[in-house]
C-alpha positions as CSV (number, residue, x, y, z in Angstrom):
1,M,12.4,11.6,26.0
2,S,10.8,8.4,24.8
3,G,7.7,7.0,23.3
4,Q,5.3,8.6,20.8
5,Q,6.7,12.1,21.0
6,H,10.2,10.8,20.4
7,W,9.0,8.8,17.4
8,D,7.2,11.9,16.1
9,D,10.3,14.0,16.3
10,V,12.5,11.5,14.6
11,D,9.9,11.0,11.8
12,D,9.7,14.8,11.4
13,Y,13.5,14.9,11.0
14,F,13.7,12.0,8.6
15,I,10.9,13.4,6.5
16,S,12.2,17.0,6.4
17,T,15.7,15.7,5.5
18,L,14.9,12.8,3.1
19,S,11.3,12.9,2.1
20,P,10.0,16.5,1.9
21,D,6.6,16.7,0.5
22,D,5.2,19.3,-2.0
23,E,1.9,21.1,-2.6
24,A,0.3,18.2,-4.4
25,L,1.0,15.8,-1.5
26,R,0.0,18.3,1.1
27,A,-3.2,19.1,-0.7
28,A,-4.0,15.4,-1.0
29,L,-3.9,15.1,2.8
30,R,-5.8,18.3,3.3
31,D,-8.6,17.3,1.0
32,S,-8.8,13.8,2.4
33,D,-9.1,15.3,5.9
34,A,-11.7,17.9,4.8
35,A,-13.8,15.1,3.2
36,G,-13.8,13.1,6.5
37,L,-11.5,10.3,5.3
38,P,-9.8,8.4,8.2
39,A,-6.3,9.7,8.9
40,I,-4.6,6.4,8.1
41,A,-2.6,7.3,5.0
42,V,1.1,6.3,4.9
43,T,3.5,8.9,6.2
44,A,5.8,10.8,3.8
45,A,8.7,8.5,4.9
46,Q,6.6,5.4,4.1
47,G,5.5,6.9,0.8
48,K,9.1,7.6,-0.2
49,F,10.0,4.0,0.8
50,L,7.3,2.7,-1.5
51,Q,8.5,5.0,-4.3
52,L,12.1,3.8,-3.8
53,L,11.0,0.1,-3.9
54,A,9.2,0.7,-7.2
55,Q,12.2,2.5,-8.6
56,L,14.5,-0.3,-7.5
57,Q,12.2,-2.7,-9.2
58,G,12.3,-0.7,-12.4
59,A,8.5,-1.0,-12.1
60,R,6.4,-0.2,-15.1
61,N,3.1,-1.6,-13.8
62,I,1.9,-1.2,-10.2
63,L,-1.2,-2.6,-8.5
64,E,-2.5,-0.9,-5.3
65,I,-5.2,-2.5,-3.2
66,G,-6.7,0.2,-1.0
67,T,-6.6,3.8,-2.4
68,L,-8.0,5.9,0.4
69,G,-7.4,9.5,-0.7
70,G,-4.7,8.7,-3.2
71,Y,-1.7,9.8,-1.1
72,S,0.3,6.6,-1.4
73,T,-0.9,6.4,-5.0
74,I,0.8,9.6,-5.8
75,W,4.1,8.5,-4.3
76,L,3.9,5.2,-6.2
77,A,2.9,6.7,-9.5
78,R,5.8,9.1,-9.4
79,A,8.1,6.2,-9.6
80,L,6.7,5.1,-13.0
81,P,7.9,6.1,-16.5
82,E,5.5,8.2,-18.6
83,D,4.1,5.1,-20.2
84,G,3.8,3.2,-16.9
85,R,0.5,2.2,-15.4
86,L,-0.9,2.1,-11.9
87,I,-4.3,0.6,-11.0
88,S,-5.6,1.3,-7.6
89,L,-8.7,-0.5,-6.2
90,E,-10.9,1.3,-3.7
91,Y,-14.0,0.0,-2.0
92,S,-15.5,3.4,-1.1
93,A,-16.9,5.6,-3.9
94,K,-16.5,8.6,-1.6
95,H,-12.8,7.8,-1.0
96,A,-12.3,7.2,-4.7
97,E,-13.8,10.5,-5.7
98,V,-11.3,12.3,-3.4
99,A,-8.4,10.2,-4.7
100,V,-9.2,10.9,-8.3
101,R,-9.1,14.6,-7.7
102,N,-5.9,14.4,-5.8
103,I,-4.2,12.2,-8.5
104,A,-5.4,14.6,-11.3
105,R,-4.0,17.6,-9.4
106,A,-0.7,15.9,-9.1
107,G,-0.7,15.4,-12.9
108,L,-0.8,11.7,-12.7
109,D,-4.2,10.9,-14.0
110,R,-2.8,9.5,-17.3
111,I,-0.8,7.0,-15.3
112,A,-2.9,6.2,-12.3
113,E,-6.5,4.8,-12.5
114,V,-8.8,4.2,-9.6
115,R,-11.4,1.4,-9.8
116,V,-14.3,1.5,-7.4
117,G,-15.9,-1.6,-5.7
118,P,-14.9,-4.5,-3.5
119,A,-11.4,-5.5,-4.4
120,L,-12.4,-9.2,-4.5
121,E,-14.8,-8.3,-7.2
122,S,-12.5,-5.9,-9.1
123,L,-9.5,-8.4,-9.1
124,P,-11.2,-11.1,-11.2
125,K,-12.4,-8.5,-13.6
126,L,-8.8,-7.1,-13.8
127,A,-7.5,-10.7,-14.4
128,D,-9.9,-11.1,-17.2
129,E,-8.3,-8.2,-19.0
130,N,-5.0,-10.2,-19.1
131,P,-2.9,-7.2,-18.1
132,A,0.9,-7.1,-18.2
133,P,2.2,-8.6,-15.0
134,F,2.5,-6.1,-12.1
135,D,6.0,-5.4,-10.9
136,L,4.9,-4.3,-7.5
137,V,1.7,-4.8,-5.5
138,F,0.9,-2.7,-2.4
139,I,-1.8,-4.1,-0.2
140,D,-3.4,-1.7,2.3
141,A,-7.0,-2.6,2.5
142,D,-9.4,-4.5,4.9
143,K,-7.2,-6.9,6.8
144,V,-9.6,-9.8,7.0
145,N,-9.1,-10.4,3.3
146,N,-5.3,-10.1,3.3
147,P,-4.7,-13.8,2.3
148,H,-7.0,-13.4,-0.6
149,Y,-5.3,-10.3,-1.7
150,V,-1.9,-12.0,-1.6
151,E,-3.3,-14.9,-3.6
152,W,-4.6,-12.5,-6.3
153,A,-1.3,-10.6,-6.2
154,L,0.5,-13.9,-7.1
155,R,-1.8,-14.4,-10.1
156,L,-1.2,-11.0,-11.4
157,T,2.6,-10.8,-11.0
158,R,5.7,-12.4,-12.4
159,A,8.9,-13.9,-11.0
160,G,10.8,-11.1,-9.4
161,S,7.7,-9.0,-8.5
162,V,7.4,-7.5,-5.0
163,I,4.4,-7.6,-2.8
164,V,4.1,-5.2,0.2
165,L,1.5,-5.9,2.9
166,D,1.0,-3.0,5.2
167,N,-0.1,-2.8,8.9
168,V,0.8,-6.4,9.9
169,V,1.6,-5.8,13.5
170,R,-1.9,-5.0,14.6
171,G,-0.7,-3.4,17.8
172,G,1.2,-6.6,18.7
173,R,-1.9,-8.7,18.5
174,V,-0.5,-10.6,15.5
175,A,1.8,-12.6,17.8
176,D,-1.2,-14.0,19.8
177,A,-2.1,-17.3,18.2
178,G,-5.3,-17.4,20.2
179,N,-6.6,-14.0,19.0
180,T,-9.7,-14.5,16.8
181,E,-10.3,-10.9,15.8
182,P,-10.8,-10.8,12.0
183,D,-8.0,-8.4,11.3
184,V,-5.5,-10.5,13.2
185,V,-6.8,-13.8,11.7
186,G,-6.5,-12.4,8.2
187,T,-3.1,-10.9,8.7
188,R,-1.7,-14.1,10.3
189,A,-3.1,-16.1,7.4
190,A,-1.4,-13.8,4.9
191,L,1.9,-14.1,6.7
192,E,1.6,-17.9,6.8
193,L,0.8,-18.0,3.1
194,I,4.0,-16.0,2.4
195,A,5.9,-18.4,4.6
196,N,4.6,-21.6,3.0
197,H,3.9,-20.8,-0.6
198,P,6.5,-22.3,-2.9
199,R,6.5,-19.1,-5.1
200,L,7.0,-16.6,-2.3
201,T,9.8,-15.6,0.0
202,G,9.4,-12.8,2.5
203,T,9.9,-11.2,5.8
204,A,8.1,-8.7,8.1
205,L,9.5,-5.7,10.0
206,Q,8.1,-3.8,13.0
207,T,8.2,0.0,12.8
208,V,7.6,3.0,15.0
209,G,6.9,6.6,13.9
210,S,4.3,9.2,13.7
211,K,1.7,6.5,13.0
212,G,2.7,4.7,16.2
213,Y,3.7,1.1,16.4
214,D,3.2,-0.9,13.3
215,G,5.0,-2.8,10.6
216,F,4.8,-4.3,7.1
217,A,5.6,-7.6,5.3
218,L,7.7,-7.7,2.1
219,A,7.6,-10.6,-0.2
220,R,9.2,-11.5,-3.5
221,V,7.7,-13.7,-6.1
222,L,9.9,-16.6,-7.2
223,G,10.1,-18.4,-10.5
């Protein structure tokens, strides 16, 4: 056995062994599906990975760019202390409405806040509030704006903060320097920014699993 079915089976095993979900997480996926949201949320294994990263960071403040139905938001918010704060930015009012309900049902509405609107409009407003630096930033939104999101993440973090950029493989198209599709151009620009910026060091990894062939970039903010 090989290919997608094999990846699905291995993911099922990893998730059932190491990242079992609960009713709040299952309900978040059910309600997102019932509302017609695209089925592009992270897997439970990926959610647990994000949660562990936040815990390893000792994170108290998390920024998420791209909320969808709040599934990844729940995983991340559960890594925070009771006085922690997570701000998630979502373009779609419909998606945000679903996410807010899912977050509240998980008992995390005092920690996690969803702000609606284009992230490139929400981010300057957030910066104007002079928030405490974010310890972790998870970027999972429209790929064409990836380099802008990384730049804003730099402004809103501190030395030692971690930036996670999701879906960087683009079906392998990211390796084609001649590809002019906006998602590929944006992703390549973000990766090149990580590579060349004096305040960033990072890497990217390819992954397989129940979401197919993909990958993510991981960057650390330097002093």
